N, C-alpha and C positions, 0 to 999 in steps of 0.2 A: 055874738055877731057873726052872720054868715056872709061870705064873699064869693064871688065867682072866681077871682084870682087873688092870690097873695104872692107878691113879688119880694124876694130877698135880695138885697144888695149890701155890699160891705160898707160903702160910703154914700152919703147923701148926694154928692156931686155926680154920681153915676146915672141918676135918674132925676136930676134937679128940675128939668123942665116939666116933668109930670108932677113932681112933689109940690111945685109952686101952685098947682091947681087943686091941691087936696086940702082936707081938713086934718089938722094935727090932733091926734088922740093922746099920744105920749111923746116923749122926746125922741123915740125911735119908731113910732108907728103913725102912719098917715092913711086916710081913706078918702075915696072919691067915687063918683059914678060917671061913666062916659058911655054914650050910646046904649043906655040900659044895662051896662055892665058895671057891676059893683066890684071895686078892687081895693086892695090895700098894699102899701109899700112898707116893708119892715127893714130897718137899718141894723144889720148884725154887728157892725164894727169889724175891725181888721184882725185876722188871726184866729187860731184855734180856741183860745180861752175866751175871746170876745163872743164868738159864735155859740159856744157852749152856754155862756151866761145869758145870751140873748134868747136862746131856745127855752131856757128855764123861765125867763121873764114872760115870754110869749104864752107859755102855758097858763099864766095867771090872768090873761086878758080875755079868755073864753072866746077865742076867734077860731072859726073853721072856714075852709074854702074848698071849692070843687077841685081846684088845681093849685099846686105850690110850685113856684118857678124861681130859680136862681138866675140872676143876671149880673154882669159886671165885666170889668177889664181882666185880661189874662195875658201873662207873658208868653212869648212864643219860643218853643224849642225846635220848631221846624220853620222853614222859610215861607210863612204865610204873610199876606199883605196886611199891614196895620189897618184897622177899621173893618176887617172881615168878621162877620158874625157866624159862629158855628154852634151846633148842638153837641154837647159832650155825650159820648157814648159810655165811656168807662172812666171812673175817677179812682186814682190810686192814693194811698196814704201810708203812714208808718214806714217811711223811706222806701216806698214801692213794694212793701211786703204784703199789703192788703189792698183789695180792690172791690168796688161796687159797680155793678152794671146799671146804668140809668136808662139807656136806650140801646138795645142790641142791634138796631138798624143803623146806628151812627158809628163810624170808625174812628172818630176823634177821641183821643185819650188825654187825660189831664192828671198832673201830679200836684197834690196839695202839700206844700212844705210848711214846716213849723215856724220858720224864721227866715230872715234874709239869707239868700243863697247866692253863691257865685255861679253865674250862667255857664261859664266854661266847664266847671265841675259837673253841673247837671247834664250838660250836653254829652259829656264823656260817660257818665254813669247810666243815663236813661235814654238810650238811643231810640226806643220805641214810643216815647212820650211826645205828644204834640204841644201841650200847653202846660202852664204852671200858674198856680194861685196859692192862697193861704187859707181858704175857707171851705171850699166845696166838700172835701171828704168828711170833715167834721159835721157839716150840715146834713149830709146824706146818712152818715153813720149814726149820729145821735138821734135822728128822727126818721127812721126807715118807714114809719107808718104814713109819712107825708108823700111818699113816692115822688120825690122831687125831680123836676126836669130842669136842665141847666143850659142856658145859652150864654156863651162868652164872646166878647169882642176883642180882637187882637190889638194889643197896645204897642208892641214893639217887634223887632227882628231878633233872631237868635244871637246875633253879634252885639246886641245892645245889652249891656250889663246894668240893668236898673237895680237900684237899692230898694228892696221891698216893693217892687212893681211901681216905683215912682211915688210911693206914699210918704217919702221923706224928702228933704231938700237935696239929698246927696245923689249924684248921678255919675257913675264911673265912666271914664273915657272908653268908647267902644273901638272896635277894630278899624272903623273908618277914621278914627282920630279927630272927630268933630270936637272943637273946643267945648269945654264943659258948659259955659254960659249959653252957647247956641243949643247944645243938647237939651238943657233945661227948658229953653224956650220952645223947642220942637215938642218936647214931652208935654208941656202945658197945653200947647195947641192940640196935640193928639188926644189928650184926655177930654178936652172940651168938645172936640169933633166926635169922639166916641160916644159921649153923652147924648149929643143930638141924634146920632144914628141909632142908639139904643132906644131912645124915646120914640122915634119914628117907627122902629121895628115893632115895639110893643103896641103902638096904636094900630098898625096895619094888621098884625097877626092876631091880636086879641080883642080889639074893640070894633073892628069893621065887619 
């Protein structure tokens, strides 16, 4: 199967509005055509191990694309406004010891962590890093032949200490001392709002 674009996301909810219009091929793979553009959405799962397994499974689907693009939520280690979409220039892995340049023209840097991390410690250790996630380095490192491009949408502020980027029900109290229940409500709203923005971004950038 040949596609114009293959989009990688960690979770279905990150592109749910687009997925609803697609045809499901497998439990992780969806395809559709919009404005004469044939595209696929592949759900990698959360974390290093899930991405590695997903790439292995993708190899058995006989799918190729003109461009491979990673999209999704990202925690902020710098003071960017939530909902802002940026293109990752360099992604770091192995506790910052390894890096891969995705786009030399973009100054945004991202650190992929292996598990839930304390934001305060990350801020102290990685002062040159802008963003944090759990998948991009493995995706780019395990499949360099795909020449992946990555666009991340900011989920939080540096002072918000999310547990695994909001992918569990736990949310630590941040420096603003917002009550936990309110923090969870705000996070849920931000995730939904980010999904809408990402879908609109994809339509305008790749389908029009």
